MIMARTOR-156792 format. One record per residue (C-alpha): residue number from 1; x, y, z. Coordinates in steps of 0.02 Angstrom, whole numbers. Each point is the difference from the previous one (the first is absolute). Layout:
REM MIMARTOR-156792
- NUM; X; Y; Z
...
This chain:
REM MIMARTOR-156792
- 1; 403; 510; -1344
- 2; -152; -6; 120
- 3; -25; 151; 102
- 4; -32; -35; 187
- 5; -178; 74; 3
- 6; -53; -122; -126
- 7; -6; -163; 103
- 8; -98; 116; 130
- 9; -134; 67; -124
- 10; -16; -141; -123
- 11; -119; -119; 111
- 12; -97; 146; 67
- 13; -33; 73; -175
- 14; -47; -169; -67
- 15; -113; -35; 143
- 16; -79; 166; -5
- 17; -33; -3; -192
- 18; -77; -170; -9
- 19; -96; 6; 162
- 20; -164; -28; -80
- 21; 35; -163; -98
- 22; -60; -166; 68
- 23; 89; -76; 150
- 24; 91; -141; -99
- 25; 56; 112; -134
- 26; 47; 136; 126
- 27; 105; -130; 88
- 28; 84; -53; -151
- 29; 55; 184; -44
- 30; 60; 29; 168
- 31; 100; -162; 1
- 32; 81; 46; -167
- 33; 34; 179; 67
- 34; 72; -85; 156
- 35; 113; -109; -107
- 36; 54; 145; -105
- 37; 35; 106; 151
- 38; 107; -146; 76
- 39; 103; 0; -159
- 40; 21; 191; 6
- 41; 56; -19; 189
- 42; 127; -133; -55
- 43; 76; 115; -131
- 44; 15; 139; 130
- 45; 79; -118; 122
- 46; 127; -60; -132
- 47; 39; 173; -52
- 48; 27; 47; 173
- 49; 115; -140; 27
- 50; 103; 51; -157
- 51; 2; 185; 29
- 52; -22; 29; 179
- 53; -139; 92; 93
- 54; -125; 81; -117
- 55; -72; 167; 46
- 56; -142; 86; -90
- 57; -82; 168; 41
- 58; -185; 11; -56
- 59; -26; 155; -116
- 60; 187; 25; -21
- 61; 3; 102; 151
- 62; 179; 34; 81
- 63; 74; -111; 132
- 64; -73; 50; 174
- 65; -149; 81; -68
- 66; -88; -137; -115
- 67; -74; -148; 63
- 68; 132; -139; -15
- 69; -15; -181; -50
- 70; 146; -115; 50
- 71; 42; -173; -35
- 72; 147; -71; 91
- 73; 70; -164; 90
- 74; -153; 11; 120
- 75; -140; 75; -83
- 76; 30; -81; -169
- 77; -1; -176; 92
- 78; -168; 43; 86
- 79; -80; 64; -149
- 80; 45; -164; -101
- 81; -61; -98; 158
- 82; -163; 87; -1
- 83; -31; -23; -185
- 84; 34; -176; -2
- 85; -95; -45; 161
- 86; -162; 104; -70
- 87; 21; -103; -160
- 88; -3; -166; 101
- 89; -154; 61; 106
- 90; -97; 54; -157
- 91; 30; -173; -89
- 92; -43; -88; 159
- 93; -168; 89; 17
- 94; -52; -19; -185
- 95; -168; -100; 36
- 96; -43; 75; 167
- 97; -184; 66; -13
- 98; 29; 152; 112
- 99; 126; 67; -118
- 100; -115; 128; -74
- 101; 61; 165; -91
- 102; -3; 103; 163
- 103; 110; -128; 89
- 104; 113; -24; -141
- 105; 20; 187; -25
- 106; 42; 34; 174
- 107; 122; -146; 17
- 108; 98; 54; -151
- 109; 0; 184; 50
- 110; 72; -56; 168
- 111; 147; -80; -94
- 112; 33; 161; -93
- 113; -10; 107; 147
- 114; 117; -122; 91
- 115; 131; 5; -149
- 116; -17; 191; 2
- 117; 39; 9; 189
- 118; 155; -106; -23
- 119; 55; 108; -146
- 120; -41; 169; 85
- 121; 142; 115; 56
- 122; -101; 133; 85
- 123; -69; -19; 177
- 124; -156; 89; -37
- 125; -39; -105; -150
- 126; 26; -156; 113
- 127; -133; 76; 122
- 128; -130; 10; -149
- 129; 36; -172; -65
- 130; -9; -68; 169
- 131; -170; 76; 36
- 132; -63; -60; -174
- 133; 63; -178; 41
- 134; -78; 5; 180
- 135; -176; 45; -84
- 136; 19; -138; -127
- 137; 52; -134; 133
- 138; -147; 55; 112
- 139; -126; -33; -142
- 140; 76; -166; -46
- 141; -2; -61; 178
- 142; -180; 50; 17
- 143; -46; -52; -174
- 144; -123; -152; 54
- 145; -94; 121; 128
- 146; -17; -115; 158
- 147; 2; 74; 164
- 148; 176; -54; 58
- 149; 81; 41; -164
- 150; -72; 175; 9
- 151; 69; 27; 172
- 152; 176; -72; -48
- 153; -6; 127; -155
- 154; -39; 146; 107
- 155; 125; -42; 129
- 156; 133; -20; -139
- 157; -50; 175; -69
- 158; -14; 95; 160
- 159; 173; -69; 73
- 160; 90; 38; -156
- 161; -83; 173; -9
- 162; 70; 38; 171
- 163; 176; -62; -57
- 164; -11; 111; -157
- 165; -48; 148; 101
- 166; 164; -14; 95
- 167; 97; -25; -167
- 168; -91; 164; -77
- 169; 52; 95; 145
- 170; 173; -57; -17
- 171; 0; 49; -185
- 172; -46; 180; 46
- 173; 132; 17; 145
- 174; 132; -76; -114
- 175; -37; 110; -150
- 176; 1; 153; 119
- 177; 178; -56; 51
- 178; 83; -57; -155
- 179; -108; 86; -140
- 180; -30; -150; -111
- 181; -104; -159; -12
- 182; 124; -100; -120
- 183; 63; -146; 95
- 184; 178; 11; -80
- 185; 5; 185; 36
- 186; -50; -18; 181
- 187; 133; -120; 28
- 188; 135; 115; -65
- 189; -74; 157; 111
- 190; -11; -99; 151
- 191; 186; -25; -3
- 192; 19; 189; -4
- 193; -101; 29; 152
- 194; 107; 59; 154
- 195; -119; -63; 140
- 196; -72; -168; -42
- 197; -143; 27; 127
- 198; -83; 126; -127
- 199; -54; -156; -102
- 200; -35; -110; 155
- 201; -184; 35; 7
- 202; -39; -16; -187
- 203; 102; -160; -7
- 204; -89; -81; 150
- 205; -167; 50; -79
- 206; 40; -74; -170
- 207; 67; -162; 75
- 208; -160; -20; 110
- 209; -110; 21; -153
- 210; 95; -132; -99
- 211; 25; -103; 148
- 212; -191; -30; 2
- 213; 2; -52; -186
- 214; 152; -116; 41
- 215; -101; -74; 146
- 216; 148; -1; 123
- 217; -25; -13; 185
- 218; -102; 69; 76
- 219; -80; 67; -157
- 220; -56; -165; -76
- 221; -178; -24; 80
- 222; -89; 52; -158
- 223; 81; -128; -108
- 224; -95; -158; 51
- 225; -164; 99; -27
- 226; 57; 35; -179
- 227; 88; -157; -59
- 228; -100; -119; 103
- 229; -168; 82; -49
- 230; -137; -134; 13
- 231; -82; 5; -170
- 232; 138; 100; -94
- 233; 51; -87; -160
- 234; 158; -104; 24
- 235; 86; 95; -140
- 236; -30; 165; 98
- 237; 92; -84; 156
- 238; 134; -65; -115
- 239; 37; 174; -74
- 240; 0; 83; 171
- 241; 113; -120; 79
- 242; 106; -30; -151
- 243; 29; 175; -54
- 244; -102; 140; 81
- 245; 74; -12; 175
- 246; 168; 6; -85
- 247; -29; 183; -54
- 248; 15; 46; 185
- 249; 168; -97; 17
- 250; 56; 88; -160
- 251; -32; 168; 66
- 252; 88; -33; 162
- 253; 158; -56; -100
- 254; -13; 159; -102
- 255; -24; 116; 149
- 256; 122; -68; 123
- 257; 125; 12; -147
- 258; -55; 178; -33
- 259; 40; 45; 182
- 260; 153; -110; 27
- 261; 122; 133; -5
- 262; -72; 71; 159
- 263; -90; -150; 93
- 264; 52; -171; 29
- 265; -162; -96; 7
- 266; 66; -174; -16
- 267; 9; -56; 186
- 268; -183; 66; 18
- 269; -69; -104; -153
- 270; 101; -154; 50
- 271; -93; -1; 160
- 272; -163; 47; -76
- 273; 25; -140; -138
- 274; 33; -133; 131
- 275; -150; 52; 115
- 276; -113; 8; -158
- 277; 57; -180; -52
- 278; -30; -71; 179
- 279; -174; 81; 20
- 280; -56; -50; -177
- 281; 47; -181; 25
- 282; -72; -7; 179
- 283; -163; 77; -59
- 284; -8; -122; -152
- 285; 30; -151; 117
- 286; -150; 50; 103
- 287; -109; 3; -154
- 288; -116; -136; -62
- 289; -60; 100; -148
- 290; 98; -51; -159
- 291; 7; 173; -78
- 292; 28; 91; 170
- 293; 153; -117; 24
- 294; 67; 44; -171
- 295; -31; 190; 32
- 296; 98; -2; 169
- 297; 131; -100; -83
- 298; 32; 144; -124
- 299; 22; 122; 152
- 300; 139; -127; 55
- 301; 86; -8; -163
- 302; -4; 195; -11
- 303; 89; -5; 168
- 304; 131; -113; -73
- 305; 27; 106; -155
- 306; 14; 162; 107
- 307; 116; -87; 115
- 308; 114; -54; -145
- 309; -7; 170; -93
- 310; 67; 96; 153
- 311; 129; -136; 53
- 312; 138; 111; -60
- 313; 81; -120; -138
- 314; -24; -14; -187
- 315; -37; -179; 8
- 316; -141; 15; 123
- 317; -70; 148; -95
- 318; -5; -88; -173
- 319; -63; -156; 82
- 320; -144; 96; 77
- 321; -36; 75; -178
- 322; -6; -180; -68
- 323; -110; -52; 133
- 324; -127; 146; -60
- 325; 4; -98; -161
- 326; -16; -168; 72
- 327; -138; 47; 128
- 328; -100; 80; -141
- 329; 0; -162; -91
- 330; -34; -131; 137
- 331; -121; 103; 108
- 332; -106; 49; -149
- 333; -3; -187; -48
- 334; -52; -46; 177
- 335; -140; 116; -2
- 336; -76; -49; -167
- 337; 16; -189; 50
- 338; -77; 41; 173
- 339; -145; 84; -92
- 340; -30; -161; -111
- 341; 11; -98; 162
- 342; -124; 111; 100
- 343; -116; -1; -148
- 344; -6; -198; -9
- 345; -13; -26; 185
- 346; -108; 136; 39
- 347; 90; 54; 157
- 348; 159; 99; 47
- 349; 30; -96; 157
- 350; 162; -101; -7
- 351; -69; -135; 125
- 352; -146; -33; -127
- 353; 108; -20; -155
- 354; 82; -161; -19
- 355; 57; -111; -152
- 356; 31; 135; -128
- 357; 132; -104; -75
- 358; -110; -135; -41
- 359; -156; 111; -44
- 360; 96; 134; -95
- 361; 165; -71; -59
- 362; 57; 129; -125
- 363; -47; 137; 125
- 364; 83; -84; 142
- 365; 172; -23; -98
- 366; 8; 179; -56
- 367; -31; 52; 178
- 368; 116; -113; 67
- 369; 143; 72; -103
- 370; -51; 173; 70
- 371; 10; -63; 166
- 372; 177; -76; -35
- 373; 48; 178; -59
- 374; -65; 99; 147
- 375; 72; -128; 122
- 376; 169; 3; -80
- 377; 12; -179; -49
- 378; 170; -31; -84
- 379; 12; 28; -185
- 380; -163; 109; 2
- 381; 3; 181; -28
- 382; -30; 55; 191
- 383; 152; -96; 56
- 384; 118; 107; -104
- 385; -66; 175; 49
- 386; -4; -61; 178
- 387; 185; -69; -10
- 388; 58; 171; -74
- 389; -86; 87; 145
- 390; 69; -108; 133
- 391; 171; 4; -73
- 392; -3; 190; -12
- 393; -71; 27; 178
- 394; 136; -97; 72
- 395; 55; 5; 182
- 396; -78; -100; 139
- 397; -150; 101; 24
- 398; -48; 25; -186
- 399; 14; -191; -25
- 400; -104; -32; 154
- 401; -132; 122; -51
- 402; -13; -79; -175
- 403; -5; -181; 71
- 404; -151; 56; 106
- 405; -81; 84; -147
- 406; 15; -147; -106
- 407; -55; -122; 136
- 408; -156; 110; 18
- 409; -40; -11; -183
- 410; 25; -192; -20
- 411; -112; -18; 156
- 412; -135; 103; -78
- 413; 12; -100; -153
- 414; 4; -167; 96
- 415; -174; 49; 61
- 416; -59; 57; -174
- 417; 60; -167; -79
- 418; -126; -97; 111
- 419; -125; 42; -145
- 420; 90; -108; -122
- 421; -25; -158; 103
- 422; -139; -107; 72
- 423; -165; -65; -83
- 424; -123; 95; -104
- 425; -145; -78; -82
- 426; -49; 140; -104
- 427; 9; -9; -194
- 428; 162; 32; -78
- 429; 48; 171; -69
- 430; 85; 17; -173
- 431; 49; 179; -35
- 432; -23; 72; -176
- 433; 154; 27; -106
- 434; 15; 190; 43
- 435; -15; -28; 193
- 436; 99; -166; 14
- 437; 125; 62; -133
- 438; 42; 161; 95
- 439; 10; -86; 165
- 440; 119; -131; -62
- 441; 114; 126; -100
- 442; 16; 112; 161
- 443; 41; -156; 98
- 444; 126; -56; -117
- 445; 74; 178; -2
- 446; 34; -12; 191
- 447; 107; -158; -33
- 448; 87; 79; -161
- 449; 46; 161; 78
- 450; 73; -103; 148
- 451; 102; -107; -116
- 452; 59; 139; -121
- 453; 20; 134; 138
- 454; 187; 58; -58
- 455; -76; 35; -173
- 456; -163; 71; 62
- 457; 98; 130; 118
- 458; 115; 50; -148
- 459; -148; 35; -117
- 460; -107; 94; 138
- 461; 126; 85; 102
- 462; 159; -5; -104
- 463; 98; -73; 149
- 464; 104; -150; 31
- 465; -38; -59; 180
- 466; 82; -148; 83
- 467; -142; -124; 20
- 468; 89; -167; -18
- 469; -21; -35; 186
- 470; -190; -2; -29
- 471; 18; -167; -99
- 472; 111; -88; 113
- 473; -67; -166; 80
- 474; 10; 70; 177
- 475; -137; 124; -50
- 476; -117; -149; -20
- 477; 44; -74; 171
- 478; -19; 173; 81
- 479; -175; 19; -77
- 480; -53; -175; 52
- 481; 55; 40; 183
- 482; -94; 165; -4
- 483; -155; -98; -74
- 484; 10; -120; 143
- 485; 3; 140; 130
- 486; -137; 97; -91
- 487; -120; -158; 1
- 488; 36; -22; 194
- 489; -35; 189; 27
- 490; -163; -9; -102
- 491; -63; -159; 98
- 492; 43; 93; 156
- 493; -98; 155; -48
- 494; -143; -110; -54
- 495; -16; -49; 187
- 496; -21; 180; 56
- 497; -162; 54; -84
- 498; -27; 141; 141
- 499; 171; 70; -45
- 500; -51; 5; -195
- 501; -169; 76; 45
- 502; 88; 134; 102
- 503; 110; 50; -140
- 504; -149; 7; -119
- 505; -88; 116; 116
- 506; 137; 126; -8
- 507; -51; 58; -170
- 508; -2; 197; -3
- 509; -158; 104; -44
- 510; 9; 157; -98
- 511; 24; 118; 147
- 512; 146; -115; 64
- 513; 83; -7; -171
- 514; -6; 193; -21
- 515; 79; 12; 168
- 516; 138; -135; -47
- 517; 40; 113; -147
- 518; 25; 160; 106
- 519; 113; -102; 125
- 520; 107; -65; -150
- 521; 20; 181; -60
- 522; 51; 54; 183
- 523; 121; -147; 18
- 524; 85; 22; -168
- 525; 10; 191; 19
- 526; 69; -30; 169
- 527; 129; -123; -72
- 528; 53; 127; -128
- 529; 23; 139; 126
- 530; 102; -110; 117
- 531; 116; -71; -142
- 532; -2; 146; -117
């Protein structure tokens, strides 16, 4: 029986002890540690499925006092997702020259910090782990030391520092009110509070802090600086969009559930999720930069996830959790293949990249499968999670909102798909077995999860959800109709360069981002006051 702290500490211990060995040996050792850690995580996940939630207290301190580690239906899945994704990324980057010992140490430590955050049952421990992760991400973003990347890393660091300042203040006020930092104990004590407004301010502060991490509207402006950083290695962008941004979504789930007995935040976050999705795909459509388009697409997908989580039905809720898994897979794949494309073509401008399918066939095939996943092509993984969210959201307005969000996503990737076609006179690119193998396996996984979704949902979430309608023939016709509209919309937008230039010009600077954080806090606190 593997203790929960072992998957957290194993990679860090191996990375620290073996730091001075040659780079190739170090990579082999870390890759071995990663494989063993993934096996440990699978054991923990299987045990959690058999016995129910696993709770351990570090140092054998009693409940409510000791630092708790918890693996349950949500955290267990996210820990498993993190371990598997980082294993893919480590194998993918086996022969990359920048993978020196410092980079590898930071990257594998980021994974351990992320896993620890998902397992943590203490809100102050979450703060410490978030700060550690923030420092590591900032260094990884700035790793190649060019001017733009240094700026992007500093923006990421400063904005998240502001968000965590709100969070830390919320911790202090909440502890003063309920007398504990344990998430489970806080939930129990909140139910005993006579006046809900006694915890209004700390709740608003906590949500503002994790809202920045989740990149919801209007707190997302830092994300393109980080995920689309100009010279940041592609596996860094893949890890950030694939799993790191999900830490904020995870904490939103935990904190809204913790305060659910006294505050109904569902309508607020349904609206925020919808606006986040629309703003995200609008900004993506205005971009001609390949990585920035993918970064803004992540904002849009986070909006869809937040929308489904708060739609008020079990089907939409679990569909959103499945979409977290699906998005991690296809967005990480899109970023690593985009990195290969950018390196080969020497530009990030979509208008200057053509003929990828002919010049880089293996990369193109893997990338196209990821596009099919995120666009919700029938039988691919994204189509299943989107179907569940749509089925659960229900109603005329919910269905209309989801149609618009999906139309926006498909339109974005109609624009993205232009890189596959056309002529390219350059030399053909044949990836090595590690790079090409991982890309193809991840692409096939997008299809396999879609085809085997009933089994995947039972394994991951122990739920039997009605998804038969996702495989009906009419879904293919619906998708083709949406695709036709998306193509028309894209060509209409292409004729409006002044509009896209105006959208690009609306990117917020640091002062404006800090102001938007304050405005979100005030708006959310006002909502709680009126509805509480």
